[in-house]
C-alpha positions as CSV (number, residue, x, y, z in Angstrom):
1,M,81.2,101.1,117.7
2,G,81.3,100.0,121.3
3,S,80.5,96.4,122.3
4,D,77.9,96.0,119.6
5,P,79.5,93.9,116.7
6,G,77.1,95.2,114.1
7,H,78.8,98.5,113.2
8,F,80.8,98.8,110.0
9,L,82.4,101.5,108.0
10,A,82.8,100.7,104.3
11,Y,85.1,102.7,102.1
12,A,83.5,103.9,98.9
13,G,86.0,106.6,97.8
14,I,86.5,109.9,99.5
15,D,87.8,113.3,98.5
16,N,88.6,116.3,100.7
17,H,84.9,117.3,101.1
18,Y,83.7,114.3,103.1
19,C,84.2,113.0,106.6
20,G,87.2,110.9,107.1
21,T,89.6,113.4,105.7
22,P,92.4,115.2,107.7
23,Q,90.2,118.3,107.7
24,H,87.1,116.4,108.9
25,P,88.2,113.1,110.6
26,L,85.5,110.5,111.6
27,T,85.2,110.4,115.3
28,L,84.1,107.1,116.8
29,E,82.7,107.2,120.4
30,A,81.7,104.4,122.7
31,H,80.0,104.6,126.1
32,K,82.2,106.0,128.9
33,G,84.6,103.4,130.2
34,Q,84.5,101.3,127.0
35,R,87.4,100.8,124.5
36,I,87.1,100.7,120.8
37,S,88.7,97.9,118.7
38,I,89.4,98.7,115.1
39,T,89.6,95.7,112.5
40,L,90.3,96.1,108.8
41,V,88.5,93.7,106.4
42,D,90.4,94.1,103.1
43,L,88.0,93.3,100.3
44,S,90.7,93.6,97.7
45,W,92.7,90.7,99.2
46,I,93.3,87.6,97.1
47,P,94.1,84.3,98.9
48,G,97.7,83.2,98.5
49,N,98.8,86.6,97.2
50,D,100.6,89.2,99.3
51,S,99.5,92.1,97.1
52,M,96.2,93.9,96.4
53,A,93.9,92.8,93.6
54,G,95.2,95.8,91.6
55,G,98.7,94.2,91.5
56,V,100.4,96.7,93.9
57,E,103.2,94.9,95.7
58,M,103.6,96.5,99.1
59,G,103.9,95.3,102.7
60,C,101.5,98.0,103.9
61,L,99.1,99.8,101.7
62,S,97.8,102.7,103.9
63,N,94.0,102.9,104.0
64,G,94.3,105.6,106.6
65,T,95.2,106.4,110.2
66,V,93.6,105.7,113.6
67,V,94.3,108.7,116.0
68,D,93.9,108.1,119.6
69,P,93.8,111.6,121.2
70,V,94.1,110.4,124.8
71,A,97.1,108.1,124.1
72,K,98.5,110.6,121.7
73,K,99.2,107.8,119.3
74,S,98.6,107.3,115.6
75,T,98.4,103.9,113.9
76,T,98.4,103.2,110.2
77,I,95.5,101.2,108.8
78,C,97.4,98.7,106.6
79,G,95.9,96.6,103.8
80,G,97.4,94.6,101.0
81,G,98.9,92.1,103.3
82,S,98.7,88.3,103.6
83,T,95.4,88.1,105.4
84,R,91.9,89.5,104.6
85,E,91.1,90.6,108.2
86,V,93.6,92.4,110.5
87,D,93.2,93.7,114.0
88,I,94.5,97.3,113.8
89,Y,94.1,99.1,117.1
90,Q,92.4,99.0,120.5
91,S,91.9,102.4,122.2
92,V,92.8,103.3,125.7
93,N,89.4,105.1,126.3
94,E,86.1,105.5,124.4
95,T,87.2,107.9,121.5
96,V,89.3,107.6,118.4
97,R,89.4,109.4,115.1
98,L,89.8,107.9,111.6
99,I,91.4,109.6,108.7
100,L,91.0,107.6,105.4
101,T,93.6,107.9,102.7
102,P,92.6,108.0,99.1
103,Q,95.4,107.1,96.7
104,Q,95.3,107.9,93.0
105,G,95.3,105.0,90.6
106,I,94.8,102.4,93.3
107,S,91.5,100.6,93.7
108,K,90.9,100.0,97.4
109,R,87.8,98.2,98.9
110,F,87.7,97.7,102.6
111,M,85.5,97.8,105.6
112,I,86.5,98.9,109.2
113,H,84.7,96.9,111.9
């Protein structure tokens, strides 16, 4: 992702045979010395509503986890809140891993920028 603002990851549904799963996390790498900023764009968000389009009332609907191996830190990618776009995490170095979380019966549509 690096400093180029043109990189997006769109969620189209996953199962345990694709990248982004706990068995095969997505690894994002920038140039040495750069940091990675993760932003969620929740495409299921409805203006004026603190729940997802599917009617799920939650403060944080987990879309996955950002794992920073250097900082030894994990951050939940929360959707379903009161805003469409949320800054999730900024890495301490040039590598992070993403694990996307499918949930049965919940329609999630989002992009990670």
